[in-house]
C-alpha positions in Angstrom: 12.3 25.6 37.8 12.6 29.0 39.5 13.7 30.6 36.2 10.7 29.1 34.5 8.3 30.4 37.1 9.8 33.9 36.8 9.6 33.7 33.1 5.9 32.6 33.4 5.1 35.5 35.7 6.7 37.9 33.4 4.5 36.6 30.5 1.4 37.0 32.6 2.3 40.6 33.5 2.7 41.4 29.8 -0.7 39.9 29.1 0.5 37.1 26.9 -2.2 34.9 28.4 -4.8 37.1 26.6 -3.0 36.8 23.3 -5.2 35.1 20.7 -2.1 33.4 19.3 -1.5 31.7 22.7 -5.1 30.6 22.9 -4.7 29.1 19.4 -1.7 27.2 20.6 -3.8 25.8 23.5 -6.4 24.6 20.9 -3.6 23.0 18.8 -2.3 21.2 21.9 -5.7 19.9 22.7 -6.1 18.6 19.1 -2.8 16.8 19.2 -3.6 15.2 22.6 -7.0 14.1 21.3 -5.5 12.3 18.3 -2.9 10.7 20.5 -5.4 9.7 23.1 -7.8 8.2 20.4 -4.9 6.2 19.0 -3.9 4.7 22.4 -7.5 3.9 23.6 -9.3 3.0 20.4 -6.6 1.3 18.3 -3.4 0.4 20.3 -5.4 -1.1 23.1 -7.0 -3.6 20.7 -3.6 -5.2 20.1 -1.6 -4.3 23.3 -3.7 -5.1 26.3 -3.6 -7.3 29.4 -4.8 -10.3 27.6 -2.2 -10.1 24.8 0.6 -9.3 27.3 -0.4 -12.4 29.4 -0.5 -14.6 26.3 2.9 -13.4 25.1 4.4 -14.0 28.5 2.9 -17.5 28.7 4.4 -18.4 25.3 7.8 -17.2 26.4 7.9 -20.3 28.7 7.7 -22.7 25.7 10.3 -24.3 23.5 8.7 -26.3 20.7 9.9 -29.2 18.6 7.8 -29.7 15.5 7.5 -31.0 12.0 6.1 -29.5 8.8 4.9 -30.4 5.4 5.3 -27.6 2.9 4.1 -27.4 -0.6 4.8 -24.5 -3.0 1.8 -22.9 -4.7 2.3 -23.5 -8.4 -0.1 -22.5 -11.3 -0.2 -25.9 -12.9 -1.5 -27.8 -9.9 -4.0 -27.5 -7.1 -1.6 -27.3 -4.2 -4.3 -26.8 -1.6 -6.2 -29.8 -2.6 -3.1 -31.9 -2.6 -2.3 -30.8 0.9 -6.0 -31.6 1.9 -5.4 -35.2 0.8 -2.2 -35.4 2.8 -4.0 -34.0 5.8 -6.7 -36.7 5.5 -3.9 -39.3 5.3 -2.6 -38.1 8.7 -6.1 -38.3 10.2 -6.3 -41.9 9.0 -3.0 -42.7 10.8 -0.3 -42.3 8.2 3.0 -41.3 9.8 3.5 -37.5 9.5 7.3 -37.9 9.1 6.9 -40.4 6.2 4.4 -38.1 4.4 6.9 -35.2 4.9 9.7 -37.2 3.3 7.5 -38.1 0.4 5.7 -34.8 -0.3 7.3 -31.8 1.5 9.0 -29.3 -0.7 11.1 -27.8 2.0 14.4 -29.7 1.3 16.3 -29.2 4.5 13.5 -30.5 6.7 11.9 -33.0 4.3 14.9 -35.3 4.4 14.5 -35.4 8.2 10.8 -36.2 8.1 9.8 -32.6 8.2 11.7 -31.9 11.5 12.3 -28.2 12.0 14.7 -26.4 14.3 13.4 -25.9 17.8 11.2 -22.8 17.9 11.4 -20.2 20.7 8.6 -17.6 21.1 9.5 -14.3 19.5 5.9 -13.0 19.2 2.8 -13.6 17.0 4.7 -12.8 13.8 2.4 -14.7 11.5 -0.3 -17.3 11.4 2.2 -20.2 11.3 3.8 -19.1 14.6 0.5 -18.4 16.2 -0.9 -21.8 15.3 2.3 -23.6 16.3 2.1 -22.2 19.9 -1.5 -23.1 20.2 -1.1 -26.8 19.2 -0.9 -29.6 21.7 1.8 -32.3 21.2 0.8 -34.9 18.6 -1.9 -32.7 17.0 -1.8 -31.7 13.3 -2.8 -28.2 12.4 -5.2 -27.0 9.8 -3.8 -26.0 6.4 -2.0 -22.7 6.7 -1.3 -20.3 3.8 2.3 -19.4 4.3 4.6 -17.3 2.1 4.3 -18.7 -1.5 2.6 -22.0 -0.5 0.8 -24.0 2.1 2.0 -25.8 5.3 0.8 -28.4 7.7 2.3 -28.5 11.2 2.7 -31.2 13.9 4.0 -30.5 17.4 6.3 -33.2 18.6 7.2 -31.9 22.1 6.8 -28.7 24.2 9.5 -28.0 26.7 9.2 -25.5 29.5 12.0 -22.8 29.8 12.8 -20.4 32.6 11.8 -16.8 32.3 11.9 -13.7 34.3 8.9 -12.5 36.3 6.2 -10.7 34.3 6.8 -7.5 36.2 10.4 -7.3 34.9 9.4 -8.1 31.3 6.1 -6.2 30.9 7.6 -3.1 29.4 9.6 -5.0 26.9 6.6 -7.2 26.0 4.5 -4.1 25.4 7.1 -2.5 23.1 7.5 -5.8 21.2 3.8 -6.1 20.6 3.6 -2.4 19.5 6.4 -3.2 17.0 4.8 -6.4 15.7 1.4 -4.9 15.3 2.5 -1.6 13.9 1.3 -2.4 10.3 -2.2 -3.5 11.6 -2.5 -0.4 13.8 -1.5 1.9 11.0 -4.2 0.3 8.8 -6.8 0.5 11.5 -5.9 4.1 12.1 -6.3 4.8 8.3 -9.6 2.9 8.2 -10.9 5.0 11.2 -10.2 8.3 9.5 -13.5 8.1 7.6 -15.5 8.0 10.9 -13.3 9.9 13.3 -13.9 13.5 14.4 -14.2 16.0 11.6 -12.2 19.1 12.4 -14.4 21.2 10.2 -17.2 20.6 12.7 -15.2 21.8 15.7 -17.0 24.5 17.8 -14.9 25.9 20.6 -16.4 27.3 23.7 -14.6 30.6 24.1 -15.9 31.1 27.6 -14.4 27.8 28.7 -11.1 28.7 27.1 -11.1 32.1 28.8 -11.7 30.3 32.1 -8.6 28.2 31.5 -6.5 31.3 30.7 -8.0 33.0 33.8 -6.9 30.1 36.0 -3.4 30.6 34.7 -3.6 34.3 35.4 -4.7 33.7 39.1 -2.3 30.8 39.7 1.2 31.2 38.2 1.7 27.4 38.7 -1.5 26.4 36.9 0.0 25.7 33.5 3.2 24.3 34.9 1.9 22.0 37.7 -1.7 22.5 38.9 -3.9 22.1 35.8 -5.2 18.6 36.7 -6.1 19.6 40.3 -7.8 22.8 39.3 -9.9 21.0 36.6 -10.8 18.3 39.1 -12.0 20.8 41.7 -14.1 22.6 39.1 -15.7 19.4 38.2 -16.4 18.4 41.8 -18.0 21.7 42.5 -20.4 21.3 39.5 -18.6 23.8 37.3 -17.6 21.4 34.5 -17.7 23.0 31.1 -17.7 21.8 27.5 -14.6 23.1 25.8 -15.1 21.7 22.4 -18.0 20.2 20.4 -17.6 18.1 17.3 -19.5 15.7 15.0 -18.7 12.7 17.2 -19.3 14.3 20.6 -17.7 16.8 22.9 -14.7 17.5 25.2 -15.1 18.9 28.6 -13.0 19.6 31.7 -13.1 16.0 32.7 -11.6 14.9 29.4 -8.9 17.6 29.7 -8.1 16.3 33.2 -7.5 12.8 31.8 -5.6 14.1 28.8 -3.2 16.3 30.7 -1.2 15.0 33.6 -0.6 18.6 34.8 2.7 19.4 33.2 2.0 19.3 29.4 0.0 22.5 29.0 3.1 24.7 29.3 4.3 23.2 26.0 1.6 25.3 24.3 3.4 28.4 25.7 6.9 27.0 24.7 7.9 26.7 28.4 9.9 23.8 29.7 8.5 21.9 32.7 11.9 21.1 34.2 
């Protein structure tokens, strides 16, 4: 840490903080942080939030025994309509297991009346799994398009299983949800590109940038440790400034204070914060 501070002071004495190349790197850092912040707040939060974490945790406490009737989707028949007729039969009281033995095209389960292996929660991988963990015992699902066919589900029994407290599992649940929803998040990010900030419309406030550099000149620890506190004090004293304007809005000191925890600005200078 001492070596880094000495290195930083030497850079200031040599006037590196006034170097246009350094200011350019600060702009680049802000751009990267904006993109990351947008992804986390506008896209990832849609899929990984308190509600989805709570629901995931709730389902971890379930172990489900269920039956299914599966029909392959073939060109020479209307598979969906056939399954509709089977579904109507269950509503009229026909035993699900008997219908599975007669019609299901999933050999290993059909001979057992559609009985499938016990299902533990591993996440909302597909519509079949999501539907299964929403059903109550004895209920039959709607028709679900699944892989190369259609499936009907019936929950026979839901057992409760032990699980660790949510506080101990939260981080793993968040990472699991991020992994499961990665394709959807990538697509959402791609879809948003047409309406997100257009970098060709960026207008930087040179005075605000010069103020940031000046703070670094006055306080050797600004870029290393004190950026958040300095920005906060400027805002509280009524000296908030717009740093960047773009087609979708603007970025001011309050945004920078939220984006930078106080130790990331040094990366623009190639300085380690350790």
